[in-house]
One Martini backbone bead per residue (centre of mass of N, CA, C, O) as a GRO file, in nm:
protein
  106
    1MET     BB    1   1.966  -0.485   0.034
    2SER     BB    2   1.890  -0.146  -0.022
    3ARG     BB    3   1.590   0.043  -0.056
    4ARG     BB    4   1.385   0.273  -0.175
    5VAL     BB    5   1.092   0.425  -0.045
    6VAL     BB    6   0.788   0.481  -0.232
    7PHE     BB    7   0.502   0.688  -0.290
    8HIS     BB    8   0.250   0.690  -0.466
    9ASP     BB    9  -0.006   0.897  -0.522
   10ASP     BB   10  -0.225   0.682  -0.471
   11ALA     BB   11  -0.120   0.601  -0.188
   12LYS     BB   12  -0.145   0.877  -0.061
   13ARG     BB   13  -0.448   0.899  -0.106
   14ASP     BB   14  -0.529   0.645   0.047
   15LEU     BB   15  -0.415   0.735   0.321
   16GLY     BB   16  -0.587   0.989   0.348
   17ASN     BB   17  -0.865   0.851   0.327
   18LEU     BB   18  -0.826   0.663   0.566
   19SER     BB   19  -0.779   0.879   0.777
   20ASP     BB   20  -1.053   1.018   0.743
   21TRP     BB   21  -1.228   0.773   0.810
   22VAL     BB   22  -1.120   0.731   1.096
   23ALA     BB   23  -1.179   1.016   1.208
   24GLU     BB   24  -1.495   0.991   1.177
   25ARG     BB   25  -1.500   0.723   1.383
   26ALA     BB   26  -1.299   0.848   1.595
   27SER     BB   27  -0.997   1.013   1.559
   28VAL     BB   28  -0.737   1.201   1.475
   29ARG     BB   29  -0.530   1.054   1.645
   30THR     BB   30  -0.590   0.770   1.545
   31ALA     BB   31  -0.543   0.826   1.245
   32ARG     BB   32  -0.248   0.915   1.264
   33GLY     BB   33  -0.141   0.654   1.392
   34TYR     BB   34  -0.225   0.460   1.170
   35ALA     BB   35  -0.076   0.596   0.935
   36ALA     BB   36   0.206   0.575   1.067
   37ARG     BB   37   0.217   0.265   1.081
   38ILE     BB   38   0.198   0.215   0.781
   39ARG     BB   39   0.442   0.378   0.693
   40ARG     BB   40   0.655   0.228   0.864
   41TYR     BB   41   0.608  -0.047   0.742
   42CYS     BB   42   0.684   0.032   0.451
   43GLU     BB   43   0.974   0.148   0.514
   44ARG     BB   44   1.078  -0.159   0.580
   45PHE     BB   45   1.113  -0.248   0.266
   46ASP     BB   46   1.419  -0.183   0.218
   47VAL     BB   47   1.434  -0.466   0.346
   48PHE     BB   48   1.327  -0.737   0.223
   49SER     BB   49   1.132  -0.662  -0.032
   50GLU     BB   50   1.045  -0.967  -0.129
   51ARG     BB   51   0.756  -0.974  -0.014
   52GLY     BB   52   0.491  -1.149  -0.005
   53THR     BB   53   0.269  -1.164  -0.285
   54ARG     BB   54   0.257  -1.260  -0.591
   55ARG     BB   55   0.072  -1.061  -0.868
   56ASP     BB   56   0.076  -1.120  -1.194
   57ASP     BB   57  -0.236  -1.100  -1.252
   58LEU     BB   58  -0.234  -0.784  -1.231
   59ARG     BB   59   0.090  -0.748  -1.265
   60PRO     BB   60   0.397  -0.750  -1.331
   61GLY     BB   61   0.557  -0.746  -1.006
   62ILE     BB   62   0.339  -0.770  -0.811
   63ARG     BB   63   0.262  -0.702  -0.463
   64THR     BB   64   0.131  -0.839  -0.153
   65ILE     BB   65   0.027  -0.711   0.178
   66GLY     BB   66  -0.050  -0.718   0.505
   67PHE     BB   67  -0.219  -0.501   0.756
   68GLU     BB   68  -0.373  -0.569   1.035
   69ARG     BB   69  -0.608  -0.730   0.865
   70ARG     BB   70  -0.711  -0.448   0.676
   71VAL     BB   71  -0.458  -0.405   0.484
   72THR     BB   72  -0.362  -0.368   0.144
   73ILE     BB   73  -0.047  -0.388  -0.003
   74VAL     BB   74   0.073  -0.239  -0.306
   75PHE     BB   75   0.369  -0.351  -0.485
   76THR     BB   76   0.703  -0.278  -0.611
   77VAL     BB   77   1.021  -0.404  -0.740
   78THR     BB   78   1.332  -0.269  -0.777
   79PRO     BB   79   1.665  -0.232  -0.767
   80ASP     BB   80   1.612   0.066  -0.597
   81GLU     BB   81   1.292   0.016  -0.539
   82VAL     BB   82   0.994   0.075  -0.349
   83VAL     BB   83   0.658   0.076  -0.469
   84ILE     BB   84   0.382   0.223  -0.346
   85LEU     BB   85   0.068   0.205  -0.498
   86ARG     BB   86  -0.144   0.078  -0.281
   87LEU     BB   87  -0.433   0.108  -0.047
   88PHE     BB   88  -0.644  -0.137   0.106
   89TYR     BB   89  -0.953  -0.138   0.278
   90GLY     BB   90  -1.160  -0.378   0.399
   91GLY     BB   91  -1.169  -0.578   0.132
   92ARG     BB   92  -1.104  -0.463  -0.113
   93ASP     BB   93  -1.098  -0.506  -0.462
   94VAL     BB   94  -0.810  -0.543  -0.621
   95GLU     BB   95  -0.883  -0.665  -0.894
   96ALA     BB   96  -1.094  -0.450  -0.976
   97ALA     BB   97  -0.909  -0.204  -0.959
   98PHE     BB   98  -0.704  -0.304  -1.177
   99ALA     BB   99  -0.911  -0.349  -1.406
  100ALA     BB  100  -1.022  -0.052  -1.420
  101ASP     BB  101  -0.696   0.063  -1.459
  102ASP     BB  102  -0.497  -0.160  -1.580
  103GLY     BB  103  -0.278  -0.133  -1.327
  104GLU     BB  104  -0.215   0.170  -1.373
  105PRO     BB  105  -0.081   0.427  -1.257
  106ASP     BB  106  -0.122   0.778  -1.284
   0.00000   0.00000   0.00000
């Protein structure tokens, strides 16, 4: 079964912030390539969507999966969509972030 992959506004903002951070430390080209790899990886969640680790402790139905050992992707799966909720870079505390905002995207 194939699902549509969508990026929540928070995930889009996270990706933009991450890209800016990489651009400041490397180059714009490197940042764009890194962001594109993350986006392509997420877009492949359309098939075999229920991958990663279930994290019902954060919120029912939440899943997480790593990307290149530096990014944690937080997402949820519905019958029709995979919603990429957040992208956390470099060991950011996912639990604290969800506790701070009650786990609900804006």
